[in-house]
N, CA and C atoms as an extended XYZ file, in Angstrom:
576
Properties=species:S:1:pos:R:3:atomname:S:1:resname:S:1:resid:I:1 pbc="F F F"
N       162.295       93.540      130.595 N   UNK     1
C       161.238       93.772      129.634 CA  UNK     1
C       160.572       92.447      129.256 C   UNK     1
N       161.369       91.410      129.118 N   UNK     2
C       160.832       90.115      128.735 CA  UNK     2
C       159.877       89.583      129.806 C   UNK     2
N       160.186       89.771      131.105 N   UNK     3
C       159.320       89.273      132.169 CA  UNK     3
C       157.970       90.020      132.161 C   UNK     3
N       157.978       91.307      131.796 N   UNK     4
C       156.715       92.049      131.715 CA  UNK     4
C       155.846       91.481      130.603 C   UNK     4
N       156.407       91.178      129.466 N   UNK     5
C       155.655       90.636      128.339 CA  UNK     5
C       155.069       89.281      128.685 C   UNK     5
N       155.836       88.447      129.359 N   UNK     6
C       155.357       87.140      129.746 CA  UNK     6
C       154.222       87.273      130.763 C   UNK     6
N       154.369       88.172      131.738 N   UNK     7
C       153.329       88.381      132.739 CA  UNK     7
C       152.048       88.916      132.085 C   UNK     7
N       152.190       89.843      131.148 N   UNK     8
C       151.026       90.389      130.449 CA  UNK     8
C       150.331       89.302      129.641 C   UNK     8
N       151.097       88.455      128.965 N   UNK     9
C       150.523       87.370      128.173 CA  UNK     9
C       149.768       86.396      129.072 C   UNK     9
N       150.335       86.052      130.215 N   UNK    10
C       149.660       85.151      131.143 CA  UNK    10
C       148.355       85.761      131.657 C   UNK    10
N       148.363       87.052      131.936 N   UNK    11
C       147.162       87.727      132.409 CA  UNK    11
C       146.079       87.716      131.329 C   UNK    11
N       146.462       87.969      130.103 N   UNK    12
C       145.504       87.970      128.983 CA  UNK    12
C       144.908       86.585      128.798 C   UNK    12
N       145.732       85.541      128.878 N   UNK    13
C       145.251       84.182      128.673 CA  UNK    13
C       144.329       83.719      129.795 C   UNK    13
N       144.462       84.276      130.988 N   UNK    14
C       143.600       83.887      132.102 CA  UNK    14
C       142.201       84.465      131.971 C   UNK    14
N       142.072       85.605      131.317 N   UNK    15
C       140.759       86.229      131.147 CA  UNK    15
C       140.134       85.752      129.850 C   UNK    15
N       138.911       85.223      129.893 N   UNK    16
C       138.275       84.770      128.659 CA  UNK    16
C       137.967       85.960      127.752 C   UNK    16
N       137.965       85.751      126.435 N   UNK    17
C       137.643       86.854      125.517 CA  UNK    17
C       136.184       87.256      125.673 C   UNK    17
N       135.861       88.523      125.396 N   UNK    18
C       134.464       88.944      125.490 CA  UNK    18
C       133.623       88.207      124.455 C   UNK    18
N       132.360       87.923      124.796 N   UNK    19
C       131.472       87.240      123.866 CA  UNK    19
C       131.037       88.218      122.788 C   UNK    19
N       131.090       87.763      121.550 N   UNK    20
C       130.656       88.613      120.447 CA  UNK    20
C       129.147       88.736      120.464 C   UNK    20
N       128.642       89.891      120.080 N   UNK    21
C       127.212       90.109      120.002 CA  UNK    21
C       126.555       90.402      121.342 C   UNK    21
N       127.309       90.474      122.409 N   UNK    22
C       126.758       90.798      123.714 CA  UNK    22
C       127.389       92.090      124.190 C   UNK    22
N       126.802       93.233      123.815 N   UNK    23
C       127.405       94.492      124.219 CA  UNK    23
C       127.330       94.666      125.726 C   UNK    23
N       128.296       95.377      126.252 N   UNK    24
C       128.331       95.676      127.679 CA  UNK    24
C       127.113       96.519      128.042 C   UNK    24
N       126.464       96.171      129.145 N   UNK    25
C       125.293       96.930      129.590 CA  UNK    25
C       125.724       98.332      129.989 C   UNK    25
N       124.981       99.357      129.553 N   UNK    26
C       125.329      100.725      129.928 CA  UNK    26
C       125.229      100.900      131.440 C   UNK    26
N       126.137      101.690      131.968 N   UNK    27
C       126.181      101.896      133.411 CA  UNK    27
C       126.312      103.369      133.748 C   UNK    27
N       125.850      103.707      134.948 N   UNK    28
C       126.059      105.024      135.528 CA  UNK    28
C       126.507      104.777      136.964 C   UNK    28
N       127.665      105.278      137.312 N   UNK    29
C       128.229      105.079      138.647 CA  UNK    29
C       128.346      103.595      138.990 C   UNK    29
N       128.697      102.773      137.997 N   UNK    30
C       128.915      101.346      138.216 CA  UNK    30
C       127.645      100.518      138.295 C   UNK    30
N       126.457      101.119      138.076 N   UNK    31
C       125.189      100.391      138.149 CA  UNK    31
C       124.521      100.417      136.773 C   UNK    31
N       123.823       99.330      136.394 N   UNK    32
C       123.120       99.329      135.102 CA  UNK    32
C       122.088      100.460      135.042 C   UNK    32
N       121.940      101.043      133.857 N   UNK    33
C       120.976      102.134      133.678 CA  UNK    33
C       119.555      101.587      133.656 C   UNK    33
N       118.668      102.189      134.410 N   UNK    34
C       117.253      101.868      134.295 CA  UNK    34
C       116.480      103.077      133.763 C   UNK    34
N       117.138      104.231      133.725 N   UNK    35
C       116.580      105.471      133.175 CA  UNK    35
C       117.710      106.206      132.453 C   UNK    35
N       117.343      106.919      131.411 N   UNK    36
C       118.351      107.702      130.705 CA  UNK    36
C       117.666      108.751      129.839 C   UNK    36
N       118.411      109.763      129.461 N   UNK    37
C       117.944      110.754      128.491 CA  UNK    37
C       118.372      110.356      127.080 C   UNK    37
N       119.102      109.234      126.966 N   UNK    38
C       119.694      108.816      125.686 CA  UNK    38
C       119.387      107.350      125.413 C   UNK    38
N       118.843      107.078      124.224 N   UNK    39
C       118.530      105.709      123.819 CA  UNK    39
C       118.963      105.517      122.373 C   UNK    39
N       119.340      104.282      122.030 N   UNK    40
C       119.767      104.011      120.655 CA  UNK    40
C       119.499      102.567      120.262 C   UNK    40
N       119.268      102.381      118.974 N   UNK    41
C       119.219      101.069      118.331 CA  UNK    41
C       120.171      101.141      117.152 C   UNK    41
N       121.010      100.114      116.999 N   UNK    42
C       121.955      100.074      115.882 CA  UNK    42
C       121.995       98.663      115.331 C   UNK    42
N       121.742       98.510      114.035 N   UNK    43
C       122.056       97.262      113.339 CA  UNK    43
C       122.525       97.636      111.940 C   UNK    43
N       122.705       96.662      111.081 N   UNK    44
C       123.278       96.943      109.760 CA  UNK    44
C       122.266       97.544      108.781 C   UNK    44
N       121.032       97.724      109.223 N   UNK    45
C       120.015       98.314      108.367 CA  UNK    45
C       119.558       99.695      108.849 C   UNK    45
N       119.443       99.854      110.184 N   UNK    46
C       118.944      101.109      110.742 CA  UNK    46
C       119.732      101.532      111.979 C   UNK    46
N       119.736      102.841      112.192 N   UNK    47
C       120.187      103.429      113.457 CA  UNK    47
C       119.072      104.378      113.883 C   UNK    47
N       118.560      104.176      115.096 N   UNK    48
C       117.564      105.073      115.683 CA  UNK    48
C       118.133      105.594      116.985 C   UNK    48
N       118.003      106.893      117.216 N   UNK    49
C       118.395      107.461      118.506 CA  UNK    49
C       117.274      108.360      119.008 C   UNK    49
N       117.096      108.350      120.313 N   UNK    50
C       116.175      109.280      120.970 CA  UNK    50
C       116.967      109.965      122.064 C   UNK    50
N       116.867      111.287      122.086 N   UNK    51
C       117.585      112.092      123.073 CA  UNK    51
C       116.615      113.114      123.653 C   UNK    51
N       116.519      113.161      124.976 N   UNK    52
C       115.709      114.184      125.636 CA  UNK    52
C       116.617      115.406      125.793 C   UNK    52
N       116.354      116.456      124.990 N   UNK    53
C       117.241      117.620      124.974 CA  UNK    53
C       116.929      118.624      126.078 C   UNK    53
N       115.684      118.647      126.526 N   UNK    54
C       115.284      119.410      127.713 CA  UNK    54
C       113.998      118.781      128.222 C   UNK    54
N       113.570      119.160      129.392 N   UNK    55
C       112.413      118.529      130.024 CA  UNK    55
C       111.221      118.440      129.067 C   UNK    55
N       110.760      117.209      128.821 N   UNK    56
C       109.597      116.984      127.977 CA  UNK    56
C       109.815      117.143      126.492 C   UNK    56
N       111.077      117.287      126.036 N   UNK    57
C       111.356      117.510      124.612 CA  UNK    57
C       112.328      116.447      124.087 C   UNK    57
N       111.775      115.322      123.580 N   UNK    58
C       112.635      114.299      122.984 CA  UNK    58
C       112.791      114.500      121.472 C   UNK    58
N       113.978      114.158      120.974 N   UNK    59
C       114.259      114.180      119.537 CA  UNK    59
C       114.512      112.759      119.066 C   UNK    59
N       114.042      112.444      117.870 N   UNK    60
C       114.301      111.155      117.224 CA  UNK    60
C       115.136      111.413      115.990 C   UNK    60
N       116.247      110.708      115.868 N   UNK    61
C       117.061      110.747      114.656 CA  UNK    61
C       117.160      109.335      114.116 C   UNK    61
N       117.238      109.211      112.796 N   UNK    62
C       117.425      107.889      112.213 CA  UNK    62
C       118.390      107.959      111.051 C   UNK    62
N       119.020      106.827      110.808 N   UNK    63
C       119.839      106.611      109.620 CA  UNK    63
C       119.345      105.306      109.013 C   UNK    63
N       119.009      105.340      107.739 N   UNK    64
C       118.585      104.137      107.035 CA  UNK    64
C       119.689      103.714      106.079 C   UNK    64
N       120.189      102.506      106.273 N   UNK    65
C       121.161      101.926      105.347 CA  UNK    65
C       120.464      100.902      104.463 C   UNK    65
N       119.136      100.886      104.548 N   UNK    66
C       118.302       99.962      103.793 CA  UNK    66
C       118.090      100.486      102.381 C   UNK    66
N       117.739       99.575      101.474 N   UNK    67
C       117.389       99.962      100.113 CA  UNK    67
C       115.877      100.091       99.944 C   UNK    67
N       115.125       99.928      101.058 N   UNK    68
C       113.661      100.001      101.011 CA  UNK    68
C       113.180      101.283      101.675 C   UNK    68
N       112.114      101.848      101.118 N   UNK    69
C       111.467      102.993      101.749 CA  UNK    69
C       110.438      102.469      102.734 C   UNK    69
N       110.357      103.094      103.900 N   UNK    70
C       109.401      102.699      104.939 CA  UNK    70
C       108.661      103.931      105.443 C   UNK    70
N       107.455      103.727      105.944 N   UNK    71
C       106.677      104.795      106.560 CA  UNK    71
C       106.711      104.569      108.062 C   UNK    71
N       107.134      105.586      108.805 N   UNK    72
C       107.162      105.528      110.260 CA  UNK    72
C       106.042      106.405      110.792 C   UNK    72
N       105.052      105.786      111.434 N   UNK    73
C       103.933      106.523      112.027 CA  UNK    73
C       104.329      106.979      113.428 C   UNK    73
N       103.959      108.203      113.774 N   UNK    74
C       104.290      108.744      115.093 CA  UNK    74
C       103.744      107.843      116.203 C   UNK    74
N       102.527      107.328      116.041 N   UNK    75
C       101.916      106.512      117.092 CA  UNK    75
C       102.652      105.193      117.310 C   UNK    75
N       103.545      104.813      116.386 N   UNK    76
C       104.335      103.585      116.536 CA  UNK    76
C       105.598      103.813      117.359 C   UNK    76
N       105.851      105.045      117.763 N   UNK    77
C       106.978      105.358      118.648 CA  UNK    77
C       106.387      105.519      120.046 C   UNK    77
N       106.863      104.689      120.988 N   UNK    78
C       106.304      104.694      122.340 CA  UNK    78
C       107.423      104.919      123.358 C   UNK    78
N       107.211      105.905      124.216 N   UNK    79
C       108.170      106.213      125.273 CA  UNK    79
C       107.631      105.681      126.589 C   UNK    79
N       108.488      105.069      127.393 N   UNK    80
C       108.079      104.590      128.711 CA  UNK    80
C       108.473      105.631      129.736 C   UNK    80
N       107.459      106.147      130.430 N   UNK    81
C       107.640      107.162      131.470 CA  UNK    81
C       107.046      106.591      132.755 C   UNK    81
N       107.889      106.204      133.675 N   UNK    82
C       107.396      105.545      134.878 CA  UNK    82
C       106.736      104.237      134.484 C   UNK    82
N       105.482      104.056      134.867 N   UNK    83
C       104.764      102.826      134.527 CA  UNK    83
C       103.895      102.996      133.276 C   UNK    83
N       103.965      104.158      132.617 N   UNK    84
C       103.130      104.417      131.442 CA  UNK    84
C       103.930      104.296      130.149 C   UNK    84
N       103.286      103.707      129.131 N   UNK    85
C       103.834      103.746      127.778 CA  UNK    85
C       103.055      104.830      127.044 C   UNK    85
N       103.777      105.863      126.631 N   UNK    86
C       103.134      107.027      126.018 CA  UNK    86
C       103.446      107.049      124.525 C   UNK    86
N       102.407      106.912      123.665 N   UNK    87
C       102.673      106.992      122.226 CA  UNK    87
C       102.921      108.438      121.804 C   UNK    87
N       103.746      108.590      120.822 N   UNK    88
C       103.994      109.909      120.240 CA  UNK    88
C       102.763      110.274      119.413 C   UNK    88
N       102.363      111.539      119.452 N   UNK    89
C       101.192      111.975      118.684 CA  UNK    89
C       101.589      112.498      117.302 C   UNK    89
N       102.662      113.289      117.264 N   UNK    90
C       103.088      113.892      116.000 CA  UNK    90
C       104.601      114.031      115.970 C   UNK    90
N       105.120      114.160      114.759 N   UNK    91
C       106.510      114.533      114.542 CA  UNK    91
C       106.523      116.011      114.164 C   UNK    91
N       107.491      116.752      114.674 N   UNK    92
C       107.666      118.142      114.289 CA  UNK    92
C       108.984      118.255      113.542 C   UNK    92
N       108.909      118.803      112.334 N   UNK    93
C       110.081      118.945      111.471 CA  UNK    93
C       110.486      120.407      111.430 C   UNK    93
N       111.726      120.675      111.735 N   UNK    94
C       112.266      122.034      111.716 CA  UNK    94
C       112.442      122.485      110.266 C   UNK    94
N       111.865      123.634      109.927 N   UNK    95
C       111.975      124.167      108.565 CA  UNK    95
C       113.006      125.283      108.460 C   UNK    95
N       113.619      125.622      109.579 N   UNK    96
C       114.541      126.749      109.588 CA  UNK    96
C       113.889      128.005      110.125 C   UNK    96
N       112.568      128.042      110.104 N   UNK    97
C       111.816      129.161      110.664 CA  UNK    97
C       111.072      128.644      111.892 C   UNK    97
N       111.466      129.068      113.112 N   UNK    98
C       110.839      128.541      114.320 CA  UNK    98
C       109.323      128.761      114.394 C   UNK    98
N       108.812      129.726      113.613 N   UNK    99
C       107.379      129.999      113.625 CA  UNK    99
C       106.609      129.112      112.648 C   UNK    99
N       107.323      128.366      111.802 N   UNK   100
C       106.660      127.556      110.779 CA  UNK   100
C       107.184      126.123      110.728 C   UNK   100
N       107.155      125.378      111.850 N   UNK   101
C       107.560      123.979      111.759 CA  UNK   101
C       106.470      123.168      111.058 C   UNK   101
N       106.841      122.041      110.489 N   UNK   102
C       105.880      121.140      109.873 CA  UNK   102
C       105.531      120.076      110.909 C   UNK   102
N       104.238      119.917      111.175 N   UNK   103
C       103.758      118.907      112.115 CA  UNK   103
C       103.069      117.823      111.297 C   UNK   103
N       103.485      116.569      111.490 N   UNK   104
C       102.981      115.476      110.666 CA  UNK   104
C       102.797      114.207      111.499 C   UNK   104
N       101.818      113.361      111.131 N   UNK   105
C       101.610      112.117      111.869 CA  UNK   105
C       102.552      110.988      111.444 C   UNK   105
N       103.329      111.205      110.377 N   UNK   106
C       104.252      110.167      109.912 CA  UNK   106
C       105.373      110.791      109.088 C   UNK   106
N       106.450      110.033      108.955 N   UNK   107
C       107.561      110.442      108.081 CA  UNK   107
C       107.979      109.241      107.241 C   UNK   107
N       108.472      109.545      106.057 N   UNK   108
C       109.007      108.493      105.191 CA  UNK   108
C       110.491      108.322      105.489 C   UNK   108
N       110.872      107.086      105.723 N   UNK   109
C       112.287      106.769      105.876 CA  UNK   109
C       112.754      106.300      104.504 C   UNK   109
N       113.459      107.163      103.836 N   UNK   110
C       113.910      106.865      102.479 CA  UNK   110
C       115.169      106.002      102.503 C   UNK   110
N       115.406      105.240      101.444 N   UNK   111
C       116.616      104.416      101.387 CA  UNK   111
C       117.873      105.282      101.511 C   UNK   111
N       118.835      104.775      102.261 N   UNK   112
C       120.144      105.420      102.388 CA  UNK   112
C       120.013      106.898      102.739 C   UNK   112
N       119.327      107.167      103.847 N   UNK   113
C       119.073      108.554      104.243 CA  UNK   113
C       119.199      108.701      105.752 C   UNK   113
N       119.216      109.949      106.184 N   UNK   114
C       119.181      110.248      107.617 CA  UNK   114
C       118.312      111.480      107.812 C   UNK   114
N       117.695      111.550      108.997 N   UNK   115
C       116.781      112.656      109.258 CA  UNK   115
C       116.513      112.728      110.751 C   UNK   115
N       116.013      113.873      111.216 N   UNK   116
C       115.680      114.030      112.618 CA  UNK   116
C       114.394      114.812      112.792 C   UNK   116
N       113.634      114.457      113.839 N   UNK   117
C       112.371      115.123      114.144 CA  UNK   117
C       112.236      115.286      115.655 C   UNK   117
N       111.416      116.243      116.051 N   UNK   118
C       111.055      116.378      117.467 CA  UNK   118
C       109.778      115.581      117.691 C   UNK   118
N       109.676      114.923      118.841 N   UNK   119
C       108.504      114.119      119.163 CA  UNK   119
C       107.524      114.953      119.978 C   UNK   119
N       106.240      114.904      119.596 N   UNK   120
C       105.196      115.602      120.342 CA  UNK   120
C       104.282      114.572      120.990 C   UNK   120
N       103.969      114.811      122.251 N   UNK   121
C       103.065      113.929      122.973 CA  UNK   121
C       102.925      114.417      124.398 C   UNK   121
N       102.267      113.625      125.207 N   UNK   122
C       102.037      113.982      126.605 CA  UNK   122
C       103.150      113.381      127.459 C   UNK   122
N       104.325      114.008      127.403 N   UNK   123
C       105.513      113.481      128.053 CA  UNK   123
C       105.792      114.116      129.412 C   UNK   123
N       105.031      115.122      129.787 N   UNK   124
C       105.290      115.781      131.053 CA  UNK   124
C       106.612      116.536      131.013 C   UNK   124
N       107.204      116.712      132.165 N   UNK   125
C       108.445      117.482      132.269 CA  UNK   125
C       109.650      116.609      132.584 C   UNK   125
N       109.535      115.303      132.328 N   UNK   126
C       110.639      114.393      132.617 CA  UNK   126
C       111.861      114.667      131.757 C   UNK   126
N       113.025      114.462      132.346 N   UNK   127
C       114.294      114.624      131.633 CA  UNK   127
C       114.915      113.277      131.276 C   UNK   127
N       114.326      112.182      131.798 N   UNK   128
C       114.824      110.835      131.501 CA  UNK   128
C       113.641      109.918      131.214 C   UNK   128
N       113.918      108.875      130.460 N   UNK   129
C       112.921      107.881      130.080 CA  UNK   129
C       113.334      106.524      130.635 C   UNK   129
N       112.359      105.629      130.785 N   UNK   130
C       112.661      104.260      131.194 CA  UNK   130
C       112.813      103.345      129.981 C   UNK   130
N       112.275      103.758      128.832 N   UNK   131
C       112.379      102.923      127.646 CA  UNK   131
C       111.837      103.611      126.414 C   UNK   131
N       112.237      103.071      125.249 N   UNK   132
C       111.755      103.559      123.953 CA  UNK   132
C       111.574      102.345      123.047 C   UNK   132
N       110.383      102.230      122.448 N   UNK   133
C       110.097      101.172      121.483 CA  UNK   133
C       109.542      101.832      120.232 C   UNK   133
N       109.915      101.288      119.083 N   UNK   134
C       109.524      101.876      117.806 CA  UNK   134
C       109.055      100.741      116.903 C   UNK   134
N       107.904      100.901      116.270 N   UNK   135
C       107.397       99.911      115.324 CA  UNK   135
C       107.603      100.391      113.902 C   UNK   135
N       108.174       99.534      113.069 N   UNK   136
C       108.426       99.890      111.670 CA  UNK   136
C       108.213       98.646      110.826 C   UNK   136
N       107.215       98.687      109.941 N   UNK   137
C       106.928       97.520      109.115 CA  UNK   137
C       106.554       96.332      109.982 C   UNK   137
N       107.199       95.197      109.754 N   UNK   138
C       106.906       93.972      110.499 CA  UNK   138
C       107.763       93.812      111.740 C   UNK   138
N       108.535       94.840      112.104 N   UNK   139
C       109.458       94.724      113.227 CA  UNK   139
C       109.197       95.783      114.287 C   UNK   139
N       109.522       95.406      115.514 N   UNK   140
C       109.581       96.358      116.620 CA  UNK   140
C       111.040       96.485      117.016 C   UNK   140
N       111.428       97.683      117.402 N   UNK   141
C       112.795       97.977      117.797 CA  UNK   141
C       112.767       98.494      119.234 C   UNK   141
N       113.524       97.851      120.111 N   UNK   142
C       113.653       98.325      121.490 CA  UNK   142
C       115.016       99.002      121.595 C   UNK   142
N       114.998      100.296      121.862 N   UNK   143
C       116.232      101.052      121.964 CA  UNK   143
C       116.857      100.829      123.331 C   UNK   143
N       118.174      100.814      123.379 N   UNK   144
C       118.910      100.587      124.624 CA  UNK   144
C       119.262      101.922      125.272 C   UNK   144
N       119.200      101.981      126.610 N   UNK   145
C       119.612      103.213      127.298 CA  UNK   145
C       121.126      103.369      127.242 C   UNK   145
N       121.580      104.610      127.122 N   UNK   146
C       123.011      104.889      127.056 CA  UNK   146
C       123.385      105.989      128.035 C   UNK   146
N       124.597      105.928      128.514 N   UNK   147
C       125.164      107.035      129.272 CA  UNK   147
C       125.489      108.155      128.284 C   UNK   147
N       125.566      109.370      128.752 N   UNK   148
C       125.809      110.530      127.908 CA  UNK   148
C       127.054      110.365      127.034 C   UNK   148
N       128.158      109.935      127.615 N   UNK   149
C       129.418      109.802      126.863 CA  UNK   149
C       129.310      108.735      125.784 C   UNK   149
N       128.606      107.637      126.074 N   UNK   150
C       128.419      106.576      125.082 CA  UNK   150
C       127.546      107.055      123.932 C   UNK   150
N       126.531      107.870      124.256 N   UNK   151
C       125.660      108.426      123.228 CA  UNK   151
C       126.450      109.366      122.320 C   UNK   151
N       127.263      110.219      122.917 N   UNK   152
C       128.078      111.158      122.129 CA  UNK   152
C       129.056      110.405      121.226 C   UNK   152
N       129.681      109.361      121.740 N   UNK   153
C       130.607      108.557      120.928 CA  UNK   153
C       129.878      107.895      119.761 C   UNK   153
N       128.679      107.364      120.037 N   UNK   154
C       127.887      106.754      118.967 CA  UNK   154
C       127.517      107.795      117.921 C   UNK   154
N       127.090      108.980      118.352 N   UNK   155
C       126.708      110.042      117.414 CA  UNK   155
C       127.876      110.420      116.508 C   UNK   155
N       129.078      110.488      117.058 N   UNK   156
C       130.258      110.812      116.248 CA  UNK   156
C       130.488      109.751      115.175 C   UNK   156
N       130.329      108.486      115.540 N   UNK   157
C       130.512      107.395      114.574 CA  UNK   157
C       129.422      107.423      113.506 C   UNK   157
N       128.171      107.566      113.939 N   UNK   158
C       127.044      107.531      113.005 CA  UNK   158
C       127.127      108.683      112.007 C   UNK   158
N       127.580      109.849      112.446 N   UNK   159
C       127.722      110.990      111.544 CA  UNK   159
C       128.762      110.747      110.454 C   UNK   159
N       129.615      109.756      110.648 N   UNK   160
C       130.655      109.454      109.655 CA  UNK   160
C       130.248      108.344      108.684 C   UNK   160
N       129.034      107.780      108.835 N   UNK   161
C       128.572      106.745      107.903 CA  UNK   161
C       128.401      107.371      106.526 C   UNK   161
N       128.935      106.720      105.520 N   UNK   162
C       128.833      107.177      104.143 CA  UNK   162
C       127.586      106.546      103.520 C   UNK   162
N       126.498      107.325      103.410 N   UNK   163
C       125.243      106.793      102.888 CA  UNK   163
C       125.303      106.489      101.395 C   UNK   163
N       126.351      106.915      100.730 N   UNK   164
C       126.536      106.589       99.318 CA  UNK   164
C       127.398      105.357       99.105 C   UNK   164
N       127.817      104.721      100.178 N   UNK   165
C       128.707      103.573      100.105 CA  UNK   165
C       128.022      102.377       99.442 C   UNK   165
N       128.731      101.664       98.562 N   UNK   166
C       128.138      100.460       97.978 CA  UNK   166
C       128.105       99.302       98.980 C   UNK   166
N       128.925       99.381      100.045 N   UNK   167
C       128.992       98.309      101.038 CA  UNK   167
C       129.176       98.916      102.427 C   UNK   167
N       128.101       98.881      103.233 N   UNK   168
C       128.176       99.459      104.572 CA  UNK   168
C       129.054       98.635      105.502 C   UNK   168
N       129.433       97.436      105.089 N   UNK   169
C       130.335       96.616      105.891 CA  UNK   169
C       131.653       97.328      106.151 C   UNK   169
N       132.123       98.084      105.173 N   UNK   170
C       133.358       98.851      105.352 CA  UNK   170
C       133.187       99.907      106.440 C   UNK   170
N       132.046      100.590      106.426 N   UNK   171
C       131.776      101.600      107.453 CA  UNK   171
C       131.742      100.951      108.841 C   UNK   171
N       131.088       99.804      108.933 N   UNK   172
C       131.000       99.102      110.219 CA  UNK   172
C       132.392       98.765      110.746 C   UNK   172
N       133.228       98.261      109.866 N   UNK   173
C       134.570       97.847      110.280 CA  UNK   173
C       135.416       99.055      110.660 C   UNK   173
N       135.443      100.072      109.827 N   UNK   174
C       136.279      101.246      110.068 CA  UNK   174
C       135.799      102.035      111.285 C   UNK   174
N       134.483      102.199      111.420 N   UNK   175
C       133.931      102.985      112.527 CA  UNK   175
C       133.774      102.165      113.813 C   UNK   175
N       133.996      100.862      113.708 N   UNK   176
C       133.871       99.949      114.860 CA  UNK   176
C       132.485      100.034      115.485 C   UNK   176
N       131.464      100.000      114.616 N   UNK   177
C       130.078      100.003      115.090 CA  UNK   177
C       129.712       98.619      115.610 C   UNK   177
N       128.833       98.578      116.588 N   UNK   178
C       128.334       97.326      117.155 CA  UNK   178
C       126.823       97.401      117.244 C   UNK   178
N       126.166       96.237      117.131 N   UNK   179
C       124.715       96.233      117.284 CA  UNK   179
C       124.353       96.647      118.700 C   UNK   179
N       123.200       97.288      118.805 N   UNK   180
C       122.751       97.825      120.087 CA  UNK   180
C       121.236       97.820      120.087 C   UNK   180
N       120.613       97.444      121.186 N   UNK   181
C       119.164       97.363      121.268 CA  UNK   181
C       118.681       96.019      120.759 C   UNK   181
N       117.364       95.896      120.600 N   UNK   182
C       116.769       94.633      120.167 CA  UNK   182
C       115.792       94.874      119.027 C   UNK   182
N       115.775       93.919      118.097 N   UNK   183
C       114.830       93.945      116.982 CA  UNK   183
C       114.087       92.620      117.004 C   UNK   183
N       112.753       92.675      116.964 N   UNK   184
C       111.984       91.443      117.019 CA  UNK   184
C       110.696       91.626      116.230 C   UNK   184
N       110.053       90.510      115.813 N   UNK   185
C       108.814       90.625      115.041 CA  UNK   185
C       107.745       91.360      115.833 C   UNK   185
N       107.038       92.234      115.151 N   UNK   186
C       105.984       93.026      115.807 CA  UNK   186
C       104.832       92.130      116.176 C   UNK   186
N       104.257       92.403      117.329 N   UNK   187
C       103.040       91.698      117.747 CA  UNK   187
C       101.854       92.464      117.196 C   UNK   187
N       101.093       91.818      116.377 N   UNK   188
C        99.933       92.467      115.777 CA  UNK   188
C        98.667       91.807      116.335 C   UNK   188
N        97.572       92.569      116.404 N   UNK   189
C        96.314       91.972      116.884 CA  UNK   189
C        95.882       90.843      115.953 C   UNK   189
N        95.285       89.814      116.541 N   UNK   190
C        94.771       88.698      115.749 CA  UNK   190
C        93.555       89.144      114.959 C   UNK   190
N        93.380       88.620      113.720 N   UNK   191
C        92.203       89.001      112.927 CA  UNK   191
C        90.921       88.553      113.626 C   UNK   191
N        89.858       89.330      113.487 N   UNK   192
C        88.563       89.012      114.117 CA  UNK   192
C        87.791       88.024      113.292 C   UNK   192
């Protein structure tokens, strides 16, 4: 038993520890994903997910751990389909009655809240996307592609976030959440 422990320790010491803040690239069949039906962004302020539930029907879900209210315009959500970036035209909100959904050009992201909407636009019949970018306030968010199992695991963790928590750091530690995707300053047109 002692020789096994020593051999295991030597093996561990030979492999460098993983770099913090560099999540493993999502893969399918051992190759990096360039297309997926599942995308996500995760940081300590927001979680955004986009899932194509059937051909041409993407859903957007968000969780806000922020104390600020923000307005998310549908046209600020852009899906990459092949070589085209397609802006979303409207959000559709399920009211419980399939004949009476609410269609709106924007939604309010309230502090410490979560919500989901269906995206409407000219998406064709594709079941996978090449990319998803979302503009909110002064930031753009690039969602990362995920394999189905990774998306499901993330959804299970995100559903357990306590939005009434005084410190989301506890949720991050207990749920073992990691940052995912990219957040960067939005590029705005120069004033004329």
